[in-house]
VEXTORKE-139979 format. One record per residue (C-alpha): x, y, z. Coordinates in nm, 2 decimals. Each point is the difference from the previous one (the first is absolute). Layout:
<site><X>X</X><Y>Y</Y><Z>Z</Z></site>
...
//
This chain:
<site><X>1.06</X><Y>-18.52</Y><Z>-4.79</Z></site>
<site><X>0.10</X><Y>-0.35</Y><Z>0.12</Z></site>
<site><X>-0.27</X><Y>-0.27</Y><Z>0.00</Z></site>
<site><X>0.02</X><Y>-0.29</Y><Z>0.24</Z></site>
<site><X>-0.10</X><Y>-0.32</Y><Z>-0.19</Z></site>
<site><X>-0.02</X><Y>-0.38</Y><Z>0.04</Z></site>
<site><X>0.00</X><Y>-0.27</Y><Z>-0.26</Z></site>
<site><X>-0.22</X><Y>-0.31</Y><Z>0.01</Z></site>
<site><X>0.03</X><Y>-0.30</Y><Z>-0.23</Z></site>
<site><X>0.02</X><Y>-0.38</Y><Z>0.06</Z></site>
<site><X>0.23</X><Y>-0.05</Y><Z>-0.29</Z></site>
<site><X>0.36</X><Y>0.06</Y><Z>0.11</Z></site>
<site><X>0.13</X><Y>0.10</Y><Z>-0.35</Z></site>
<site><X>-0.28</X><Y>0.25</Y><Z>-0.05</Z></site>
<site><X>0.05</X><Y>0.14</Y><Z>0.35</Z></site>
<site><X>0.37</X><Y>0.04</Y><Z>-0.05</Z></site>
<site><X>-0.05</X><Y>0.18</Y><Z>-0.33</Z></site>
<site><X>-0.26</X><Y>0.24</Y><Z>0.15</Z></site>
<site><X>0.24</X><Y>0.07</Y><Z>0.29</Z></site>
<site><X>0.27</X><Y>0.09</Y><Z>-0.25</Z></site>
<site><X>-0.24</X><Y>0.24</Y><Z>-0.17</Z></site>
<site><X>-0.08</X><Y>0.16</Y><Z>0.33</Z></site>
<site><X>0.36</X><Y>0.04</Y><Z>0.09</Z></site>
<site><X>0.06</X><Y>0.17</Y><Z>-0.34</Z></site>
<site><X>-0.27</X><Y>0.26</Y><Z>0.07</Z></site>
<site><X>0.13</X><Y>0.29</Y><Z>0.20</Z></site>
<site><X>-0.33</X><Y>0.11</Y><Z>0.16</Z></site>
<site><X>-0.09</X><Y>-0.35</Y><Z>0.13</Z></site>
<site><X>0.13</X><Y>-0.15</Y><Z>0.32</Z></site>
<site><X>-0.04</X><Y>-0.38</Y><Z>0.04</Z></site>
<site><X>-0.12</X><Y>-0.08</Y><Z>0.35</Z></site>
<site><X>-0.07</X><Y>-0.36</Y><Z>-0.04</Z></site>
<site><X>-0.04</X><Y>-0.29</Y><Z>-0.24</Z></site>
<site><X>-0.26</X><Y>-0.28</Y><Z>0.06</Z></site>
<site><X>-0.11</X><Y>-0.33</Y><Z>-0.15</Z></site>
<site><X>-0.36</X><Y>0.02</Y><Z>0.11</Z></site>
<site><X>-0.28</X><Y>0.24</Y><Z>0.09</Z></site>
<site><X>-0.01</X><Y>-0.09</Y><Z>0.37</Z></site>
<site><X>0.36</X><Y>0.11</Y><Z>0.06</Z></site>
<site><X>-0.06</X><Y>0.31</Y><Z>-0.20</Z></site>
<site><X>-0.31</X><Y>0.09</Y><Z>0.20</Z></site>
<site><X>0.21</X><Y>-0.03</Y><Z>0.32</Z></site>
<site><X>0.26</X><Y>0.23</Y><Z>-0.15</Z></site>
<site><X>-0.26</X><Y>0.26</Y><Z>-0.09</Z></site>
<site><X>-0.13</X><Y>0.01</Y><Z>0.36</Z></site>
<site><X>0.35</X><Y>0.03</Y><Z>0.14</Z></site>
<site><X>0.14</X><Y>0.29</Y><Z>-0.20</Z></site>
<site><X>-0.13</X><Y>0.28</Y><Z>-0.23</Z></site>
<site><X>-0.01</X><Y>-0.12</Y><Z>-0.36</Z></site>
<site><X>-0.09</X><Y>0.22</Y><Z>-0.30</Z></site>
<site><X>0.01</X><Y>-0.26</Y><Z>-0.28</Z></site>
<site><X>-0.06</X><Y>-0.37</Y><Z>-0.03</Z></site>
<site><X>0.13</X><Y>-0.17</Y><Z>-0.32</Z></site>
<site><X>-0.23</X><Y>-0.30</Y><Z>0.02</Z></site>
<site><X>-0.03</X><Y>-0.33</Y><Z>-0.19</Z></site>
<site><X>-0.36</X><Y>-0.13</Y><Z>-0.03</Z></site>
<site><X>0.01</X><Y>-0.38</Y><Z>0.00</Z></site>
<site><X>0.16</X><Y>-0.11</Y><Z>0.33</Z></site>
<site><X>-0.09</X><Y>-0.27</Y><Z>0.26</Z></site>
<site><X>-0.18</X><Y>0.07</Y><Z>0.33</Z></site>
<site><X>-0.08</X><Y>0.37</Y><Z>-0.06</Z></site>
<site><X>0.01</X><Y>0.10</Y><Z>-0.37</Z></site>
<site><X>0.07</X><Y>0.36</Y><Z>-0.12</Z></site>
<site><X>-0.37</X><Y>0.09</Y><Z>-0.06</Z></site>
<site><X>-0.10</X><Y>-0.12</Y><Z>0.35</Z></site>
<site><X>0.29</X><Y>0.20</Y><Z>0.15</Z></site>
<site><X>-0.11</X><Y>0.31</Y><Z>-0.19</Z></site>
<site><X>-0.35</X><Y>-0.04</Y><Z>0.14</Z></site>
<site><X>0.12</X><Y>-0.03</Y><Z>0.35</Z></site>
<site><X>0.21</X><Y>0.32</Y><Z>-0.04</Z></site>
<site><X>-0.29</X><Y>0.19</Y><Z>-0.14</Z></site>
<site><X>-0.25</X><Y>-0.12</Y><Z>0.27</Z></site>
<site><X>0.22</X><Y>0.03</Y><Z>0.30</Z></site>
<site><X>-0.02</X><Y>0.36</Y><Z>0.11</Z></site>
<site><X>0.28</X><Y>-0.05</Y><Z>0.26</Z></site>
<site><X>0.25</X><Y>-0.09</Y><Z>-0.28</Z></site>
<site><X>0.16</X><Y>0.30</Y><Z>-0.18</Z></site>
<site><X>-0.11</X><Y>-0.01</Y><Z>-0.36</Z></site>
<site><X>0.29</X><Y>-0.11</Y><Z>-0.22</Z></site>
<site><X>-0.03</X><Y>0.02</Y><Z>-0.37</Z></site>
<site><X>0.03</X><Y>-0.31</Y><Z>-0.21</Z></site>
<site><X>0.16</X><Y>-0.10</Y><Z>-0.33</Z></site>
<site><X>-0.11</X><Y>-0.35</Y><Z>-0.09</Z></site>
<site><X>0.23</X><Y>-0.23</Y><Z>-0.19</Z></site>
<site><X>-0.14</X><Y>-0.31</Y><Z>-0.17</Z></site>
<site><X>0.03</X><Y>-0.22</Y><Z>-0.31</Z></site>
<site><X>-0.38</X><Y>0.01</Y><Z>-0.06</Z></site>
<site><X>-0.21</X><Y>0.29</Y><Z>-0.12</Z></site>
<site><X>-0.34</X><Y>-0.14</Y><Z>0.13</Z></site>
<site><X>0.05</X><Y>0.18</Y><Z>0.34</Z></site>
<site><X>-0.01</X><Y>0.35</Y><Z>-0.15</Z></site>
<site><X>-0.36</X><Y>0.08</Y><Z>0.09</Z></site>
<site><X>0.04</X><Y>-0.12</Y><Z>0.36</Z></site>
<site><X>0.33</X><Y>0.19</Y><Z>0.03</Z></site>
<site><X>-0.18</X><Y>0.32</Y><Z>-0.10</Z></site>
<site><X>-0.26</X><Y>-0.07</Y><Z>0.27</Z></site>
<site><X>0.26</X><Y>-0.02</Y><Z>0.28</Z></site>
<site><X>0.16</X><Y>0.34</Y><Z>-0.11</Z></site>
<site><X>0.32</X><Y>-0.13</Y><Z>-0.14</Z></site>
<site><X>0.21</X><Y>0.27</Y><Z>-0.17</Z></site>
<site><X>0.14</X><Y>-0.23</Y><Z>-0.26</Z></site>
<site><X>-0.01</X><Y>-0.35</Y><Z>-0.13</Z></site>
<site><X>0.32</X><Y>-0.15</Y><Z>-0.16</Z></site>
<site><X>-0.02</X><Y>-0.31</Y><Z>-0.21</Z></site>
<site><X>0.30</X><Y>-0.24</Y><Z>0.03</Z></site>
<site><X>0.25</X><Y>-0.01</Y><Z>-0.15</Z></site>
<site><X>0.06</X><Y>0.38</Y><Z>0.02</Z></site>
<site><X>0.32</X><Y>0.20</Y><Z>-0.02</Z></site>
<site><X>0.14</X><Y>0.29</Y><Z>0.20</Z></site>
<site><X>-0.16</X><Y>0.26</Y><Z>-0.22</Z></site>
<site><X>-0.35</X><Y>-0.13</Y><Z>0.07</Z></site>
<site><X>0.09</X><Y>-0.03</Y><Z>0.37</Z></site>
<site><X>0.13</X><Y>0.35</Y><Z>0.02</Z></site>
<site><X>-0.30</X><Y>0.15</Y><Z>-0.17</Z></site>
<site><X>-0.23</X><Y>-0.17</Y><Z>0.26</Z></site>
<site><X>0.22</X><Y>0.12</Y><Z>0.28</Z></site>
<site><X>0.00</X><Y>0.36</Y><Z>-0.13</Z></site>
<site><X>-0.38</X><Y>-0.02</Y><Z>0.00</Z></site>
<site><X>0.01</X><Y>-0.08</Y><Z>0.37</Z></site>
<site><X>0.25</X><Y>0.27</Y><Z>0.07</Z></site>
<site><X>-0.21</X><Y>0.26</Y><Z>-0.18</Z></site>
<site><X>-0.30</X><Y>-0.11</Y><Z>0.20</Z></site>
<site><X>0.17</X><Y>0.06</Y><Z>0.33</Z></site>
<site><X>0.15</X><Y>0.33</Y><Z>-0.12</Z></site>
<site><X>-0.35</X><Y>0.11</Y><Z>-0.10</Z></site>
<site><X>-0.14</X><Y>-0.11</Y><Z>0.33</Z></site>
<site><X>0.27</X><Y>0.20</Y><Z>0.18</Z></site>
<site><X>-0.05</X><Y>0.30</Y><Z>-0.22</Z></site>
<site><X>0.35</X><Y>-0.03</Y><Z>-0.16</Z></site>
<site><X>-0.11</X><Y>-0.06</Y><Z>-0.36</Z></site>
<site><X>-0.09</X><Y>0.28</Y><Z>-0.24</Z></site>
<site><X>-0.30</X><Y>-0.06</Y><Z>-0.23</Z></site>
<site><X>0.19</X><Y>-0.08</Y><Z>-0.32</Z></site>
<site><X>0.19</X><Y>-0.29</Y><Z>0.17</Z></site>
<site><X>-0.32</X><Y>-0.13</Y><Z>0.16</Z></site>
<site><X>-0.20</X><Y>0.02</Y><Z>-0.32</Z></site>
<site><X>0.23</X><Y>-0.23</Y><Z>-0.19</Z></site>
<site><X>-0.09</X><Y>-0.28</Y><Z>0.23</Z></site>
<site><X>-0.37</X><Y>0.04</Y><Z>-0.08</Z></site>
<site><X>0.01</X><Y>0.06</Y><Z>-0.37</Z></site>
<site><X>0.17</X><Y>-0.07</Y><Z>-0.32</Z></site>
<site><X>0.06</X><Y>0.20</Y><Z>-0.32</Z></site>
<site><X>-0.09</X><Y>-0.13</Y><Z>-0.34</Z></site>
<site><X>0.04</X><Y>0.15</Y><Z>-0.35</Z></site>
<site><X>-0.33</X><Y>0.12</Y><Z>-0.15</Z></site>
<site><X>-0.09</X><Y>0.28</Y><Z>-0.25</Z></site>
<site><X>0.37</X><Y>0.07</Y><Z>-0.05</Z></site>
<site><X>0.07</X><Y>0.08</Y><Z>0.37</Z></site>
<site><X>0.05</X><Y>-0.18</Y><Z>0.33</Z></site>
<site><X>-0.32</X><Y>-0.04</Y><Z>0.19</Z></site>
<site><X>-0.03</X><Y>-0.07</Y><Z>0.37</Z></site>
<site><X>-0.22</X><Y>-0.29</Y><Z>0.10</Z></site>
<site><X>-0.09</X><Y>-0.03</Y><Z>0.37</Z></site>
<site><X>-0.03</X><Y>-0.36</Y><Z>0.11</Z></site>
<site><X>-0.30</X><Y>0.08</Y><Z>0.22</Z></site>
<site><X>-0.19</X><Y>0.11</Y><Z>-0.32</Z></site>
<site><X>0.06</X><Y>-0.32</Y><Z>-0.20</Z></site>
<site><X>-0.28</X><Y>-0.25</Y><Z>-0.05</Z></site>
<site><X>0.17</X><Y>-0.23</Y><Z>-0.24</Z></site>
<site><X>0.24</X><Y>-0.01</Y><Z>-0.29</Z></site>
<site><X>-0.08</X><Y>-0.15</Y><Z>-0.34</Z></site>
<site><X>0.23</X><Y>-0.09</Y><Z>-0.28</Z></site>
<site><X>-0.14</X><Y>0.12</Y><Z>-0.34</Z></site>
<site><X>0.22</X><Y>-0.10</Y><Z>-0.29</Z></site>
<site><X>0.32</X><Y>0.19</Y><Z>0.05</Z></site>
<site><X>-0.14</X><Y>0.23</Y><Z>0.27</Z></site>
<site><X>-0.10</X><Y>-0.02</Y><Z>0.36</Z></site>
<site><X>-0.33</X><Y>0.16</Y><Z>0.10</Z></site>
<site><X>0.00</X><Y>0.10</Y><Z>0.37</Z></site>
<site><X>-0.35</X><Y>0.02</Y><Z>0.13</Z></site>
<site><X>-0.05</X><Y>0.25</Y><Z>0.28</Z></site>
<site><X>-0.26</X><Y>0.08</Y><Z>0.25</Z></site>
<site><X>-0.28</X><Y>0.23</Y><Z>-0.14</Z></site>
<site><X>-0.01</X><Y>0.28</Y><Z>-0.09</Z></site>
<site><X>0.37</X><Y>-0.05</Y><Z>-0.11</Z></site>
<site><X>0.03</X><Y>-0.11</Y><Z>-0.36</Z></site>
<site><X>0.21</X><Y>-0.30</Y><Z>-0.10</Z></site>
<site><X>0.36</X><Y>0.05</Y><Z>-0.10</Z></site>
<site><X>0.14</X><Y>-0.17</Y><Z>-0.30</Z></site>
<site><X>0.38</X><Y>-0.06</Y><Z>-0.02</Z></site>
<site><X>0.21</X><Y>-0.16</Y><Z>-0.27</Z></site>
<site><X>0.15</X><Y>-0.28</Y><Z>0.21</Z></site>
<site><X>-0.01</X><Y>-0.37</Y><Z>0.07</Z></site>
<site><X>-0.20</X><Y>-0.12</Y><Z>0.30</Z></site>
<site><X>0.31</X><Y>-0.16</Y><Z>0.14</Z></site>
<site><X>0.19</X><Y>0.33</Y><Z>0.00</Z></site>
<site><X>-0.28</X><Y>0.17</Y><Z>0.19</Z></site>
<site><X>-0.03</X><Y>-0.30</Y><Z>0.24</Z></site>
<site><X>0.37</X><Y>0.05</Y><Z>0.10</Z></site>
<site><X>-0.09</X><Y>0.35</Y><Z>0.12</Z></site>
<site><X>-0.29</X><Y>-0.11</Y><Z>0.22</Z></site>
<site><X>0.04</X><Y>-0.10</Y><Z>0.37</Z></site>
<site><X>-0.07</X><Y>-0.37</Y><Z>0.02</Z></site>
<site><X>-0.19</X><Y>0.04</Y><Z>0.33</Z></site>
<site><X>-0.27</X><Y>0.21</Y><Z>-0.17</Z></site>
<site><X>-0.04</X><Y>-0.14</Y><Z>-0.35</Z></site>
<site><X>-0.04</X><Y>-0.35</Y><Z>-0.14</Z></site>
<site><X>0.01</X><Y>-0.14</Y><Z>-0.36</Z></site>
<site><X>-0.29</X><Y>-0.23</Y><Z>-0.06</Z></site>
<site><X>0.01</X><Y>-0.02</Y><Z>-0.38</Z></site>
<site><X>0.26</X><Y>0.05</Y><Z>-0.28</Z></site>
<site><X>-0.20</X><Y>0.32</Y><Z>-0.07</Z></site>
<site><X>-0.11</X><Y>0.12</Y><Z>0.34</Z></site>
<site><X>0.16</X><Y>0.12</Y><Z>0.33</Z></site>
<site><X>-0.24</X><Y>0.09</Y><Z>0.28</Z></site>
<site><X>0.02</X><Y>0.23</Y><Z>0.30</Z></site>
<site><X>-0.06</X><Y>-0.23</Y><Z>0.30</Z></site>
<site><X>-0.17</X><Y>0.28</Y><Z>0.20</Z></site>
<site><X>-0.25</X><Y>0.07</Y><Z>-0.28</Z></site>
<site><X>-0.14</X><Y>-0.36</Y><Z>-0.01</Z></site>
<site><X>-0.37</X><Y>0.01</Y><Z>0.08</Z></site>
<site><X>-0.07</X><Y>-0.37</Y><Z>-0.02</Z></site>
<site><X>0.14</X><Y>-0.33</Y><Z>-0.12</Z></site>
<site><X>-0.20</X><Y>-0.27</Y><Z>-0.19</Z></site>
<site><X>0.10</X><Y>-0.32</Y><Z>-0.18</Z></site>
<site><X>0.31</X><Y>0.08</Y><Z>-0.20</Z></site>
<site><X>-0.06</X><Y>0.37</Y><Z>0.00</Z></site>
<site><X>0.03</X><Y>0.32</Y><Z>0.20</Z></site>
<site><X>-0.23</X><Y>0.29</Y><Z>-0.01</Z></site>
<site><X>0.10</X><Y>0.36</Y><Z>0.02</Z></site>
<site><X>-0.30</X><Y>0.23</Y><Z>-0.02</Z></site>
<site><X>-0.20</X><Y>-0.12</Y><Z>-0.29</Z></site>
<site><X>0.30</X><Y>-0.16</Y><Z>-0.17</Z></site>
<site><X>0.06</X><Y>-0.38</Y><Z>0.01</Z></site>
<site><X>0.36</X><Y>-0.11</Y><Z>-0.06</Z></site>
<site><X>0.04</X><Y>-0.37</Y><Z>-0.08</Z></site>
<site><X>0.30</X><Y>-0.19</Y><Z>0.13</Z></site>
<site><X>0.23</X><Y>-0.13</Y><Z>-0.27</Z></site>
<site><X>0.09</X><Y>-0.36</Y><Z>-0.03</Z></site>
<site><X>0.36</X><Y>0.05</Y><Z>0.12</Z></site>
<site><X>-0.12</X><Y>0.18</Y><Z>0.31</Z></site>
<site><X>-0.29</X><Y>-0.23</Y><Z>0.11</Z></site>
<site><X>0.20</X><Y>-0.21</Y><Z>0.25</Z></site>
<site><X>0.14</X><Y>0.31</Y><Z>0.17</Z></site>
<site><X>-0.35</X><Y>0.15</Y><Z>0.00</Z></site>
<site><X>-0.15</X><Y>-0.30</Y><Z>0.17</Z></site>
<site><X>0.26</X><Y>0.01</Y><Z>0.27</Z></site>
<site><X>-0.05</X><Y>0.38</Y><Z>0.03</Z></site>
<site><X>-0.37</X><Y>-0.06</Y><Z>0.07</Z></site>
<site><X>0.05</X><Y>-0.29</Y><Z>0.24</Z></site>
<site><X>-0.13</X><Y>-0.26</Y><Z>-0.25</Z></site>
<site><X>-0.36</X><Y>0.10</Y><Z>0.09</Z></site>
<site><X>-0.11</X><Y>0.06</Y><Z>-0.36</Z></site>
//
């Protein structure tokens, strides 16, 4: 499968690097490279595009605004999006506009390739070309627990909690929590950035499971998770500074 893609970034060095990554990826075909969202939108209207590798902070029409236009305009073929940005405060908004991945700059080719493979698997599943084992690896991870590898479906995760030398993975009821001997950072590296966000040195939340947000805390069911000091600035930007 060959995916038609465009790249969008107002920083020339970043754009050149991403273009190089695209050219190194055999299942991606670069159809255009643009310095702003307006030019990218015109390109999307003029040719079939499967994937947009999109910076967020740009003049005139930023990446989030472009993503909303794509999602709301029924006459525009729905291209999938990989966001690239130097800031993590846009993760919740990226999730809301159905981005398939969210890459934090600077990132290397390995991270880029993993994100591109997620998009490829999405289209293969959509076209009926992916068998279940391949598809499942994009929606789950495996962790060591009780002397075996245990599958954890991302859709079932409420939040993850660091407890001494372990990580406790809280799941939707009636599923019981899974405890794995690991650091929270190691588990964080396995999670898609578009779906999960670290708000505390001891907690990672599933963005889709957040029920409400209050001053310096998020609520998932009856659990309140406070935002750590190191994450407060990003949290305020995440919530639009309304708290």
